[in-house]
N, C-alpha and C positions, 0 to 999 in steps of 0.2 A: 602402597597406594590404595586409597580408599575407593571401593567400588561404588558406582553411582546407583542409586535406588532403582529397582525395576518399576516400571509404570506401563500400563497397557493402553490400548487405543482408546478406550472410552474415557479413561482419566485424562489423557492428553486432550481429547476433544472437550472434556469439561472445563478444564483449565483455560483453554483457548476461548471458548464461548463466554465464560465469566469474564475474562479479561477484555474481550472485544466489547461486551455490553457495558462494562463499568467504566472503561477508559476509552479515549479517542484513539484507538489502535485498529489498524487494519487487520482483518482476520488472517489473511495469508501471512502477514508478518509474524503475528503471535504464534501461529501454527508452525511456521518454519523454525522459529526459535525453540519451541518445545521439542520438535522433531530433532533438531540438532543437538539439543541438550541431552535427550534420553535415548536417542538412536534406536528406536524400536525396529524389530524385523520388518521386512518389506510389507508383509500382509497386514501388520498392525499399523504401519505408516499409511497404507491405502485405506484401511478402515477409519482411521482418525480423520483422514481428509474427507472421506465420504460423508462421515458424521457431521462435521463441521459445515461443510458446504451444503449438505442436504437440509440440515436443520435451519440454517440461515435462509435458505430458499423457501422452505415450507413452514416457517415458524408460526404464521397466523393460523394455518390449517391445523398444525400440531397443537397449538394452544386451545383451539376450539374443542378439540377432542379431549384434551386434559380437563378443561373446564366442566365437561359433562360428567366427569367422575371425581374430580377434586373439589370437595364441598367447602371450600374457603375462597377468599379473594386471591386469585393467582398473582395479581399485581403487587400484593403485600408480602408475598413469599420470598424467602431467601433466594438470591440468584443461583446458589448452588442447588437448592431444592428444585427450582424451576427448570434448570438445565439438565439436571439428572433426569427429570420426568420427560423432558424433550428427547433426550438420548434414548430413553426407553420406548417411548411411543414411536419415534422414527424407526427404530429397529423392528417394532411390532407391525407397523402399518407400511413401511416403505422398503424394507429389506426382507427378502425371502430365503436367504441363505443362513439366517441365524435362528436357531430354535427358540421359541417363546421363553422356555424355562431359563435358557442362558441369558437372554436379554434382560429378563426380570432379575435374575440372581446377581448379575454383574452390577446392575444399578443399585440394588439394595446394598451391596457391598461398598459401593461408593458413597452412598448416603450415610452408612455407618461410620466410614472413615472420616467424612467431612462435617457431618451434622449430628452424629450420634444415633443411638438405638431407637429413640422416638420417632425421628424423621425417617429412619430406615423402615419402620413399620408402616408409615404413611405411604412411602414409595412402593413397598410391597403390595399394599392394598389397591392403590390406584392402578398400578401396572397390571396386576392380576385381573382387575375388572375390565381394563381395556382389552386384554388378551382374551378374556371370556366372552366379549360382546363384539365380535368383528363386524356385525351388521350395523353397529352404530358408527356411521361415517359422517364426514362433513355435510354431505348432501342430505343426510337424515336429520340433522340437528335443527332445532327451532331457531330461527333468526328474526330480528325485529323487522328487517326490510330487505328488498332485493340487493341493495348495495352492500349491506353487511354479509349477505349470503355469497355474493361475488367476491368480497374481500377474503372471506374464509376459504372459498373454493380455489381462488387463484393465489392466495397468500400474498396479498399486496395490501398496503394501508388504504382505508377508505377515501382519505382525502386525495390520494394520488390517482386512484380509479376514477374518482368523481371528475377531476379535470381532464383526464384523458378521454372519458366518455363524452364529455361536452365538446372536446376539441376533434377527436378522431373517430368517434362513433364506437358502438359496441364490438363489431367485428374486428376492427383494427386493434382495439384495446385488448381483445382476448388474444389476438395474434402476438401482441407485444408481451402479454403476461406468460403465454406459452413459451415463447423464446426465452424469457427471463428465468423460467423454471426448468430449462433444459441445460445440462452441462454444455458449456460452449466449446466450439472448435478453436483451435489455436491458428491464428493468422501468422504467416511466415513471409518475410520479404527477402528476396534474393539480392545479395549485395553484388551489384554489377561491376564494382570495382575490383572484385577478386575472382568472380566466376560468372557464368551465365546460366540461363535457364536450362539449356540443353545439358550442360555438365551436371547441374543439380539434379535434374530429373533422373539421370543415369546414377548418380549417387544414391538417390531415394530407392531406385530399384534394387541396387546392390544391398542397401540396408533394410529392404522390405518395408519401407514407409509408404503408407497409403495416403493419398492426398486428393484435393478437389480444386479444380481451376476456379478462378474468381471473376474472369473477364478483365482483370487489371493486370498490366504487364508487371512481371516479377512478384506477384502476389499469389500465394497458395494458402489452402486450409488444410488442417490435418487433425486427427485424434491422437496420432502417434508422437506426442511431444517428446517423450524420453528418448526415442530413437533418433530424433533430430538434434538433441543436445550437443553432440560432438561437433555438428556443423555450426551451431550457434557459438560455441567456444572459440572456433577457428575464425569466427567473423565472417563466415559465408552467408549466414542467415541472420536475420533479426526478427524477434517476436513482435509483431505488429498487425493488428486487425486492419483489414483493407479500408474500413471507414476512416481510420487514422491517416491514410494516404491522401484522402481527398483535399485536405487544406493545402498540402504541399503541392500536389498536381495543380490545384487552382491558382497557387501563387506563381507557379511556372518560372522558377528561378533560372537564370542562364549562366553559362561560364563566364567567370571573371567578375560577376557582380558581388556586391556586399549586401548580405541578407541578415536581418535581425530576427532571431527567435526569442520572443520576449518572455515567454514562460516554458522554459525548454525541458526541465526534467520530466521523465527520466532519459530524454535524449533521442528517442526514436525518430522524431520528426527532424531534429537537427541533422542526424546522419543520413536521413532520406534526401533532405535537401542538398547535402554535399554530394551524394550519389547522383542526383539529377543534374548538378552542376559539373559532373565529371571531375570532382575534386580540384576545381579551378575557381579561385576568387576567395571570398571569406564568408563564413558562417559565424556570427556572434551569438552564442547561446547564453541566456541570462536565467539564473536562478538565485533565490535568496540565500540557499544553504550551501556553504563551501564544499561540504562532503558530496553533495549531489553534482556539483560542477566537476569535481574530481572524477567521479563515476563517469560523467559524459566524456571527458578527456580520455580516460582509460579505455572506454568502449570504442571511441573513434580510432585510437591507436590500434586495437585489435582488428579493426575493419580496414586498415590501411588508409584512413582519412587524415589528411594533414591540414585542411583548411578550417577546422573548427577552433575557435577561441572562446573562453568562457568569462563571464563576469558574475561574481557572487554579489547580488544586489536585489533589493525589491524592484520589480520591473517598472514600478511608478516613479523610481528615482534614476532611471537609466539617464546618463548626462546627455544634454541636448547637442553635444559636439559630435555624436554619432549620427551620420546621415546615410543610412542605408538606401539602396535602390528599392528594396522590398522589405516588408515586415510581416511575420507571421505571429499573430496573437491567438494562441490556443489557450483561452482563459480559464481559470478555475471556475468550476460549475457544480451543479447538483449531481451530475453523473447518472442521471436517469435513463441515458442510453446505454449504460454498461452494467445494469443490475444483474445480468447473467454471470458477469465476471466478477462483480463486487456485490454479492447478494445482501450484505449487511447494510448497504447504503439505504435501502428501502426503509429500514427501521430507524436509521439515524437522521434522515432528511426530514424536513418539515417546511411549511410555507415560510415561516419566519427566516429560516436559514436561506431559502431561495431569494427572498427580498434583500438580504445582506449581500449575497453573491451578485445580484443584479447591480447593486451600488458599486461593488469592487470592479465588476467588468466594465462599467461605465467610466470609472476613473482610469482604468487601463487603456481603454479605447481613446479617451481624450488625451492621454499622454502620448500614445502612439501617433495621434494626429500631429502632435508638435515635432515628432522626430522625423517624420517623412517629408522628403523634399517634394516640391511641385513635379507632377508626372510619376510619382512613385505609386507602388501598388501595396495595399494593405489587405490581408486575409484575416478575418475574424472567424474563429471556430470554437465549438464546445463539443463535449460528449453528452449533452443534454437533449431532451426532446420537449423541453418546456418553452412555450412561446415567449414569455417575457425575457428569457435568456437569450433568445435567437432572433426571430424576425422583429419582434417589438423593440429589442435592443438596438437593432440596425435602424429601425425607423426613427428612434430617438436621436441616434448618432447623426443621421443625415439631416435631421431638422436643425441640429445644433451646429453641424458643419457643412454649410452649403458648398464648401470647396471640394467636397468629396461627391462622387457619383458611384452608384452600383454599376458594375461592369461584368458582362459575360466573359468567359474564357475565350480568347481569340480563336481557338480551334475546337473548343468543346472537350469535354472529358470522356475518357473511354468507357466501354463496357456498360455496367448497370447504373452509372451515374447520370442522373437526369436533373436538369435545372428546374426549380419550382416555378410553376406557370405564373406569369405576370411579375416575377421577381428576378431580374437579370443577375446572374452571378451567385445565386442562392441555391444551396443544396441541403435537403433534409432527408436523412434515412431513419426509418423506425426499425427498431428490432423486429426481426421476422420478415421484413420486406424482401431481403435476399438471403439465401443460406449462408450462415456463418457471419453475416454482417451485424456488427453492433449498431446502435443508434448514434446519430451525431449530426451536427449542423456545421456549414461552412459558407461564408460570404466574401466575395471578391469586391474590392473597392479601389477606386483610383483617385488620387489627389490631383485636381486639375491645375494646370499652369496659371 
């Protein structure tokens, strides 16, 4: 049997970064595939993960430093050269446990392997210069304007910062960027169909799992993800940020109802709806990909949930014969509320894509309006903090559909959930507003009789 070639953490990070930049691939999926393929030691696996996530978070800051020492146009350089330099600079400027000589040497070896001796000499020269000039930081570099300086310092695109500054002000924008550049906590939801909070906290104590309360029933935060994995496998816990609970709580499903989850994958909201309904009634989970529907069904089985059925279909084509009492539309969006969890999104998103997503969201909302009977409840949600995907989208919908009204939750939501002033049933959370909470938006609507 032929032995698989050995490959170290830096090479795994390089292949992941190049693939993520070149193709429409999520970084965690590409990284997971390479880790499974080459099965490095735990330390190498941890370093590869640190390099990928750290470089994606701080890419603009790293590129600003590279540009100060690389005397050509970085945008025209090979993706392999650019990402080898990023790996080197990240180790030199953001990691203190790796000696400078080792960081430089390993990157030179990578450059020689993938691009030849000439590029290896360039990598050697640039990284040695970076190492020899620690005083040259992002804050010391000459920038054209304050916005460019802020973009380099916070490692966010200028267009994104510009709109946040105009909408939320500088202080809140800086809180958002700080949250986005911090490794996120893991949200955990206790499956009340199989256990309860008291039992889980005892299990956490036995497993030495440290956690933080969220103010939401059944939701906790932790850094100790690996120690909680056995509980997740057993269906006792689900990985879900507390912000993702808000649309389900706002929908307020009751036992025996039929609820439609229009854009269900990966299924966290569908299973939470089933838990809130005490596994009584029906949750119809829709996703266009059959394999994702299968995953939802398998996960429901693990969690002792029997009320979820799936439909593999574009949500805009869900047949009108389905007449649920309540609909959850967690729409595809820009994801600007989850940049801490998906750092590459900040480099892949742009204004044009947001415009396209707004049109898709509008068509999904319009179809949801046709499926809901009079008296029914519709909750629209996103993991975006962009106004046109959220409140402006709702304003357009209500103008077009006078049969709908914005409605507050009849009992209000618990803990840190606060309705937007002047907007009944609307909730917006910005990253950094509450410890461990991602950004997101949710709106409750009722179709009048």
